[in-house]
N, C-alpha and C positions, 0 to 999 in steps of 0.2 A: 069437252076434254081438252085440257091444255097440256101440250107436250113441247119439250125443247127439240124441235125438229127443223122447222124452217123459219128463219127470221130475215126479213129484208132490211139491209142497212147500208147506208151510203155516207161517206165522209164523217163517220163517227157519230152521226146523229141518229142513234138507235132509240126508238120509242120505248117508254117504260111499259113493262108488261107484268101482269100478275102471273106467277108461276106456281102451280100447285105444289105444296110441300111434298105430297106423296101421290103422284099420278098412278101408281100401281093399284090404288083402290078402285080405279075406274076401268080396269082391264077385266074383260070377261073370262070366265072359266075356259071357254073354248079357245080363246087366244093364248092363254097359258099352256094349254095342251098342245096347240100347234107349235108354240115356241119350243117346247120340250123335245119336239121331233126334228128340230133344225140342227144343221152343222155350221158352227160359227168359228171364225178365226179372228183374234184380236192381237195385233202387234203393237207393243208399247214399251215403256220403261217404268220408272218408279211410281208416278202418279197413276198409271194404269194398274199397277199392283195394288195401290190403295183402292181403286174402284173394284177390282176383283174381290178384295176383302169385304168391301161394302156389299157386293152381290151375295156373298156368303152370309153376311149379317141379315140381309133382307130375306134370304131363303130360310134362315132359322126361325124368323118371326112369321113366315108365310109358307107353311109346309106344302101348300098346293102348287108352289112354284118349283118345278123339277128341272134342274140343269146339271148335266154331267161336266163339271169344271175340271179341266185337265191342263197342266202346264206342258205344252208340246208344240213344236212346229213341224212335226213328222206327219206326213200324209196318212200314215197308217192309223193315226188316231181318229180319222174321219170315216172309218168303216161303219160306225154307228153314230147316232145323234150325240153331239158333243159341243161344249163351249171351250175350245182350245185357245190358249193364249201363250205368248212367249215374249221375251225381250227382242228388240230388233235394233241393229246398228249401235252407234255410240252416241252418248249424250254430247251435245254441242255440235253435232254433225248430222243435220237432218237429211242430207243426201244419202248418207250411209244407211239411214232407216228406210228410205225409199228403196234402196238397192236390196237390203235384206228382205223386206216385205215382198218385193217382186220375186226374189230368188225362192222364197218359201212357197209362194203361190205357184211358181213354175216347176217346183219339185213335186207337185201332185195335189197341193191343197186347192189350187184354182179349179181343178176338175171336179172337186167334191163339195166345196163350201157353198152354203146357201147365202151367208152373209160374211163380209170381211171388212175389218176396220183397221186403219193405221192411225195411231195417235202420236204426234210430236210431243215433246216435253217443253216446259217453260224455259229451260236452259238452251233450247235450240234456237230461240228467237230472243235476241237481246238488242240493246241500244245500237250496236254497230252492224246488225244484220241487214243484208240486202234482201228485204222482204219480197220484192217482186221476183228476184232470182230463186229464192226458196220456193215460192209458190209455183213458179214455172216448172221447176224440177218436179215438184209434187204432181202437178197437173199432167205433165208429160208421162210420168210413171203410171198414174192411174188411168190415163187414156189408153195406154198400151195394154194394161191388164183388162180393162173393160172390153176391149176388142178381142182379146184372147179368150176371155171367159165370160161370155154374154149372159149365162144363166146365173152367175154370182152377182148378188146385189152388194155393191160397195157403198159403205156408209162413211161419209166424211165427218171428221171430228175437228172442232175448233181447238186451237192451242190453249192449254190451261194458263192461268194467270198467277201472279203473286200478290200478296197483300201489301198495302202501303206501309212504309216505315215512318214512324214518328218518334220524337224524343231523343234523349242523349244515348240511351242504351244501344239502339240500332246504329247510331253514328259510331260509337266505340267499336262495335262488332265489325263494321265495315272498314274502319281504320286498321284493325288487326288483320282482316282479310287482305287489304291492300299490301300491307307489309309482308304477308306470307305469299303473296302472288296468287291468291284465290279469287274467284269471281265475286263481284260485289253486286248486290241487288239495287236497282235504280228504278225510279218511276218511269224513266225513259224506256226501260225494257218493256213495260206494259203498254206503252204507246205503240211500240213496234208489233207487239202481239195483237193488239187491237187492229192494227193495219193489216196484218196477215189474215186475221179472222174476217175482216171486211172483204178482202179479196176472195176468200173461200166461199163465204155466204153469197157474195155477189155473183159468183160463177155458178153455184149449184142450187141456190134456193129456188124451190118450186119445180125443180127438174129431177133432183136426186136427193136421197135422204141425208140429213145432217144431224149429228148429235152435237148440239151447241153446248159443249162442256163449259166454255168460258161464261156463257149466260147463266148456267146453273151455279157456277162458282161465285159469281158476282151478285147473285140475287138472294136477298133475305127472305125468310119465310112469309113476311107480309107483302112481298112483291116489289119492294124498293130495291134500288141497285147501289152497290158500292162503287163509287166513281169519282173522278175529278174532271173538271171542265177547263179546257184550255182554248181560248179564242172561240168560244161558243161550241166547241166539239166535246162530246162526252167520251171519256176513256175509262174502261171498267177495270176493277181490281178484285182480287179474291177477298171474300168476306172473312175478316179476321177470326170469327168464331168457327170457321170451317177448317182451320189449319193449325198444326202444332209447331211449324217452323217458318211460316210465311210462304210456303210453296206446296208442300205435301199435305194431303188431306187427313184430318183426324177422323175419329169415329163418326162425328156428326156429318162432316163434309163428304166422307166417302159413302155414307149411307144415302144421302140426298142424291149424289151423282149416280149411284147405282140404281136408285129407284127410277130416275129419268131414263137411263139407258135401257133398263129392263122394259119399261113401258113402251119405249120406241120400238124395241125388238119385237115385243108382243104385237104391237100394232102392225108392223111390217109383216110378221108371220101370218096374221089373220088376213091381211089384204092380199098377200101373195098367193094364198090358197083359194081365193074366190074365183 
């Protein structure tokens, strides 16, 4: 069973891996049942909402998967099994997302959640981001939470990617954005995101669970990767067929991401109850 959980990578030289298009097919009935009894909190922004929609898509097609999806950061929602989710912080300010996530955990969720995930957005890591500083802030925040709530399993999530831009149309769009003072998508942004993800995977791979969203987003159904190579290093990008605007996930992309997250959660549910 191949899951996007742990991938060792250094210096951008990530080996090619075949990734199952639908890993949920290999999850046992008992694992789904155990997952349905868990209390989960997911802090995110818009790509996270795409994934939540994808989970609903998967559940419609697989009625044996039962999750009580609720949009809430209120500890009261955790009195029964739940997949609670909410927005955290402000886009372009990853520290604010760490702060919000910590605040919600300390307001009662941390005492009740079996699993908790914090996901940054692609706009949080751009060409000018101090990647090491952002990662240090994230690690410090998660270290504190792990110490405070040892029974909660924190799942690390790699930063999502954007697709490569080609042709005159993207150039024209970026020119308009520059004039209007809006953020412009650059291939250098994805380089920084890859660098952040290398730090995250390097720190936690083999020790703590990782949902490698970036790997899912950059992998075609046949297992090949959407990437560019600079000075011998591979930097990955979002598969164009998975997005409707270069960053957010369309129905295809959100479903694939949801399948991999659900399979990971089911696997963790089964192993935690042994």
